[in-house]
C-alpha positions as CSV (number, residue, x, y, z in Angstrom):
1,M,0.0,0.0,0.0
2,I,1.4,3.4,-1.0
3,R,0.6,6.6,0.9
4,L,1.5,10.2,0.3
5,R,3.4,11.6,3.2
6,Q,4.3,15.3,3.7
7,E,7.9,15.9,4.9
8,V,9.2,19.3,5.9
9,G,12.8,20.0,5.2
10,D,15.1,22.9,4.6
11,G,13.6,23.4,1.2
12,G,10.1,23.7,2.6
13,G,7.3,21.2,2.7
14,Q,7.0,18.5,-0.1
15,C,5.0,15.4,-0.6
16,R,6.4,12.1,-1.7
17,A,5.1,8.6,-2.0
18,V,6.4,6.2,0.7
19,P,5.4,2.6,1.5
20,S,3.2,2.3,4.5
21,G,4.4,0.4,7.5
22,P,2.7,-1.5,10.3
23,E,2.3,1.7,12.2
24,D,0.1,3.1,9.5
25,V,-2.5,0.2,9.6
26,P,-5.6,1.3,11.7
27,P,-6.1,-0.8,14.8
28,T,-8.6,-3.8,14.6
29,P,-11.8,-3.1,16.6
30,G,-11.9,-4.9,19.9
31,W,-15.1,-7.0,19.1
32,T,-13.5,-8.3,15.9
33,A,-10.4,-9.5,17.7
34,D,-12.6,-11.2,20.3
35,L,-14.5,-13.0,17.5
36,E,-11.4,-14.2,15.9
37,K,-10.3,-15.7,19.2
38,V,-13.6,-17.4,19.7
39,L,-13.6,-18.9,16.2
40,E,-10.3,-20.6,16.8
41,P,-10.9,-24.3,16.0
42,S,-10.2,-25.6,19.5
43,K,-12.5,-23.1,21.2
44,L,-15.2,-23.5,18.5
45,F,-15.2,-27.3,19.2
46,L,-15.8,-26.6,22.9
47,I,-18.9,-24.5,22.0
48,V,-20.4,-26.8,19.4
49,L,-19.9,-30.1,21.3
50,P,-22.3,-29.3,24.2
51,I,-24.9,-28.0,21.8
52,A,-24.7,-31.2,19.7
53,V,-24.9,-33.4,22.8
54,A,-27.9,-31.5,24.1
55,T,-29.7,-31.7,20.8
56,S,-29.0,-35.4,20.4
57,F,-30.2,-36.1,24.0
58,Y,-33.5,-34.1,23.3
59,W,-34.1,-35.9,20.0
60,D,-33.4,-39.3,21.5
61,H,-35.7,-38.8,24.6
62,N,-38.5,-36.7,23.1
63,I,-38.8,-37.3,19.4
64,H,-37.1,-40.6,18.4
65,V,-39.4,-43.7,18.4
66,K,-37.6,-46.7,19.8
67,M,-38.6,-50.1,18.5
68,R,-38.0,-53.2,20.6
69,Y,-39.1,-56.8,20.0
70,Y,-40.4,-59.3,22.6
71,A,-41.5,-62.9,22.7
72,S,-44.7,-62.1,24.6
73,I,-46.5,-59.2,26.3
74,A,-48.3,-58.4,29.5
75,E,-50.7,-55.7,30.6
76,K,-49.5,-53.2,33.2
77,R,-51.6,-50.2,34.4
78,G,-53.6,-50.2,31.2
79,I,-50.9,-50.6,28.6
80,L,-49.1,-53.6,27.1
81,V,-45.4,-54.1,28.0
82,G,-42.9,-56.5,26.5
83,V,-41.9,-59.9,28.1
84,R,-38.7,-61.6,27.2
85,P,-36.7,-59.3,24.9
86,L,-35.5,-60.6,21.5
87,D,-32.3,-59.6,19.8
88,A,-32.3,-58.7,16.1
89,R,-31.3,-62.1,14.9
90,T,-33.9,-64.0,16.9
91,A,-36.7,-61.5,16.0
92,A,-35.9,-61.9,12.3
93,V,-36.8,-65.7,12.4
94,R,-39.6,-65.8,15.0
95,R,-42.9,-67.0,13.6
96,L,-44.6,-64.4,15.8
97,R,-43.1,-61.5,17.7
98,W,-44.3,-58.4,19.5
99,R,-43.0,-55.0,18.5
100,V,-43.2,-52.3,21.2
101,D,-42.7,-48.7,20.1
102,E,-41.7,-46.2,22.8
103,R,-41.3,-42.4,22.9
104,K,-40.1,-40.4,25.9
105,G,-39.9,-43.7,27.8
106,R,-43.6,-44.5,27.3
107,V,-45.3,-47.2,25.1
108,I,-47.2,-45.6,22.2
109,R,-47.8,-48.6,20.0
110,V,-47.7,-52.4,20.1
111,R,-47.9,-54.6,17.0
112,M,-48.2,-58.3,16.6
113,E,-46.0,-59.3,13.7
114,N,-44.5,-62.2,11.8
115,S,-40.8,-62.5,11.0
116,A,-41.3,-60.3,7.9
117,G,-42.9,-57.5,9.9
118,Q,-46.4,-58.1,8.7
119,L,-49.3,-57.7,11.1
120,R,-50.9,-60.8,12.5
121,A,-54.1,-61.1,14.5
122,S,-54.4,-62.3,18.1
123,S,-57.2,-64.6,19.2
124,G,-59.5,-61.6,19.6
125,G,-58.7,-60.3,16.0
126,V,-56.5,-57.5,17.3
127,S,-53.2,-56.7,15.5
128,E,-52.3,-53.3,16.9
129,W,-52.7,-51.3,20.1
130,I,-52.4,-47.5,20.1
131,V,-51.9,-45.7,23.4
132,E,-52.6,-42.0,24.1
133,Y,-51.7,-40.1,27.3
134,S,-53.1,-37.2,29.2
135,A,-51.0,-34.1,30.2
136,D,-50.1,-35.6,33.5
137,G,-48.6,-38.7,31.9
138,S,-51.4,-41.2,32.8
139,V,-53.0,-43.4,30.2
140,E,-56.0,-41.7,28.6
141,Q,-57.0,-44.1,25.8
142,V,-56.0,-47.4,24.3
143,G,-57.4,-48.2,20.8
144,T,-57.2,-51.6,19.2
145,R,-57.1,-52.2,15.4
146,A,-57.4,-55.2,13.1
147,H,-54.7,-56.0,10.6
148,N,-56.5,-53.9,7.9
149,G,-56.4,-50.8,10.1
150,K,-60.1,-50.9,11.2
151,I,-60.8,-49.8,14.7
152,L,-62.2,-52.6,16.9
153,R,-62.4,-51.0,20.3
154,E,-61.5,-47.8,22.2
155,S,-60.8,-48.0,26.0
156,H,-61.2,-44.6,27.6
157,F,-59.6,-44.3,31.1
158,S,-62.2,-41.9,32.5
159,A,-60.9,-41.9,36.1
160,W,-57.8,-42.9,38.1
161,L,-58.5,-43.5,41.8
162,D,-56.6,-44.5,45.0
163,N,-53.4,-42.8,43.8
164,G,-53.4,-44.8,40.5
165,R,-54.3,-48.2,42.1
166,T,-57.7,-48.2,40.5
167,A,-58.9,-47.3,37.0
168,I,-62.4,-46.8,35.5
169,V,-62.4,-47.7,31.8
170,D,-65.3,-47.0,29.4
171,L,-65.4,-49.2,26.3
172,R,-66.6,-48.2,22.8
173,L,-66.9,-51.1,20.4
174,F,-67.0,-50.9,16.6
175,G,-67.9,-53.4,13.9
176,A,-66.1,-56.7,14.4
177,G,-65.0,-55.7,17.9
178,L,-68.7,-55.3,18.9
179,A,-69.5,-58.8,17.6
180,L,-66.6,-60.2,19.5
181,E,-67.7,-58.7,22.9
182,N,-71.4,-59.2,22.3
183,P,-72.3,-62.2,20.1
184,G,-75.5,-61.7,18.2
185,R,-75.0,-57.9,17.8
186,T,-73.7,-57.0,14.3
187,S,-74.3,-53.2,14.3
188,G,-71.4,-51.3,12.9
189,S,-72.1,-48.2,15.1
190,P,-70.4,-47.5,18.4
191,C,-71.8,-49.6,21.2
192,T,-73.7,-47.4,23.6
193,R,-75.6,-50.0,25.5
194,S,-74.4,-53.6,26.1
195,V,-74.1,-56.1,28.9
196,A,-70.6,-54.9,29.9
197,T,-69.3,-51.6,28.6
198,Q,-67.4,-50.4,31.6
199,R,-64.5,-52.0,33.5
200,R,-62.9,-51.4,36.9
201,Y,-59.3,-52.4,37.2
202,E,-57.6,-52.8,40.6
203,Y,-53.8,-52.9,40.4
204,D,-51.3,-54.3,42.8
205,S,-48.0,-52.5,43.8
206,A,-46.3,-53.8,40.6
207,G,-49.1,-52.5,38.4
208,W,-50.7,-55.8,37.4
209,P,-54.5,-55.9,37.3
210,V,-55.3,-58.3,40.1
211,V,-59.1,-57.6,40.0
212,V,-61.2,-56.8,37.0
213,I,-64.9,-55.9,37.5
214,Y,-67.4,-55.5,34.6
215,A,-70.3,-53.1,34.6
216,D,-72.9,-51.8,32.2
217,V,-73.2,-48.2,31.1
218,F,-75.0,-47.3,34.3
219,G,-72.3,-48.7,36.6
220,S,-74.4,-51.8,37.6
221,P,-72.7,-55.3,37.5
222,G,-72.4,-56.4,33.9
223,E,-72.2,-60.0,32.6
224,T,-69.8,-60.8,29.8
225,S,-70.4,-63.3,27.0
226,H,-68.5,-65.8,29.1
227,G,-71.1,-65.6,31.8
228,V,-68.9,-63.9,34.4
229,F,-68.9,-60.5,36.1
230,G,-65.2,-60.1,36.6
231,W,-61.9,-61.9,37.3
232,Q,-59.5,-62.2,40.2
233,Q,-56.0,-62.8,38.9
234,R,-52.5,-63.8,40.0
235,F,-49.3,-63.0,38.0
236,N,-45.8,-64.3,37.7
237,E,-42.8,-61.9,37.9
238,S,-43.2,-61.0,34.2
239,G,-46.8,-60.0,34.5
240,Q,-48.4,-63.0,32.8
241,V,-51.6,-64.4,34.3
242,I,-50.9,-67.7,36.1
243,E,-54.3,-68.0,37.7
244,A,-57.7,-66.5,37.0
245,R,-60.9,-67.0,39.0
246,P,-64.3,-65.8,37.8
247,L,-66.3,-63.4,40.0
248,D,-70.0,-63.0,40.6
249,Q,-72.2,-59.9,40.8
250,S,-70.9,-59.2,44.3
251,G,-67.3,-59.5,43.3
252,R,-66.8,-62.8,45.0
253,P,-65.3,-66.0,43.4
254,M,-68.0,-68.0,41.7
255,I,-68.3,-71.4,40.1
256,G,-68.5,-71.1,36.3
257,R,-69.9,-73.3,33.7
258,D,-69.2,-77.0,34.1
259,G,-68.1,-76.4,37.7
260,I,-64.9,-74.5,36.7
261,A,-63.6,-72.4,39.6
262,A,-60.3,-71.3,38.1
263,T,-57.9,-71.5,35.2
264,R,-54.2,-72.0,35.9
265,S,-51.4,-71.3,33.3
266,R,-47.7,-72.1,33.1
267,Y,-45.2,-70.5,30.7
268,D,-41.8,-71.5,29.2
269,W,-38.5,-69.6,29.3
270,A,-39.6,-67.5,26.3
271,G,-42.9,-66.4,27.9
272,Q,-45.0,-68.7,25.7
273,L,-47.9,-70.6,27.1
274,A,-46.7,-74.1,28.0
275,E,-49.7,-75.5,29.9
276,K,-53.3,-74.4,30.7
277,T,-55.5,-76.3,33.2
278,T,-59.1,-75.8,34.3
279,L,-59.7,-76.4,38.1
280,G,-62.7,-77.3,40.2
281,V,-63.7,-76.0,43.7
282,A,-60.9,-78.0,45.4
283,D,-58.3,-76.8,42.8
284,E,-58.5,-80.3,41.2
285,P,-58.3,-80.7,37.4
286,I,-61.8,-80.7,35.9
287,I,-62.9,-81.2,32.3
288,D,-64.1,-78.2,30.5
289,G,-67.4,-79.1,28.7
290,R,-66.6,-76.9,25.7
291,T,-63.2,-78.3,25.0
292,R,-63.7,-81.8,26.5
293,Y,-60.3,-81.8,28.3
294,A,-58.9,-80.6,31.6
295,A,-55.4,-79.6,30.6
296,R,-53.5,-78.8,27.4
297,K,-49.7,-78.6,27.0
298,F,-47.7,-76.9,24.2
299,A,-44.2,-77.2,22.9
300,Y,-42.4,-74.9,20.5
301,D,-39.3,-74.9,18.4
302,R,-36.6,-72.2,18.5
303,F,-38.5,-70.1,16.0
304,G,-41.5,-69.9,18.3
305,R,-43.6,-72.2,16.2
306,E,-46.0,-74.6,18.0
307,V,-44.7,-78.1,17.2
308,E,-46.7,-80.2,19.7
309,S,-50.0,-79.9,21.5
310,S,-51.3,-82.5,24.0
311,T,-54.6,-82.7,25.8
312,F,-55.3,-84.5,29.1
313,G,-58.3,-85.5,31.1
314,A,-58.9,-84.9,34.8
315,D,-56.9,-88.0,35.7
316,G,-53.8,-86.8,33.8
317,Q,-54.2,-89.3,31.0
318,L,-54.1,-88.3,27.3
319,V,-57.5,-87.7,25.7
320,L,-58.7,-86.7,22.2
321,A,-60.0,-83.2,22.0
């Protein structure tokens, strides 16, 4: 850079071009210098890293949907939870698997799938469960759908009592779901009046529903299509029902059809049903008139496929079903 500089000598003042030196460069403003220091690679990394970590943490805990696979499921405080986790290799070859989707640590969807990820239907025709939560984090609604996406039932958790130990649930049934709950009714409109349209769940300290009471739309005892007014249940450590006893209108254990007082179940290491037995008043095996056997045992291969099923009479001898 060339500047004109005036020099005064004996001959008077004159101007001449001289190269400019460092002393002629205007000083850098203070904020620019500070910015240059901040943008140094090492310091920039220290700024960007915490922001990236915080963003990743927020996305993982509040936005990202985590999918996990299980061999079985159980119901806990109104929602389905996984039993016996499956690794990716095992899930890819299972005949049936349960996919549980979670966001913010809460279950939002459960799917019953085959090894290819296609929906499969449970014994009640349900393939998918959708869970919605209220602002306080409690379960507000659970909807069930068939494999074709049609809504079968909506369970509205209208009230939580006893510090979350009791839930009042109102049911709305649609189409096929209405027919399943109320044989003989085929209307496709929501069910507004049926034998049992309300349920009262009483949970133990672990969250398992140890008592289920059925009621009609007016809150009076309601009878299900199975001829019972509720169930008293016991669970294993995984939350699977190991014993269920029918209840009468007063909420007391009753003797059901064919003298059946209870049903007892046993599960294998993968959480699959291994044995189911119907019991009489003295907890002795008793033949179920509908199935014509007292106990049934199951065996599965490593892919979760049923490979053997045996039926037994009250005396423990093999019988034809």
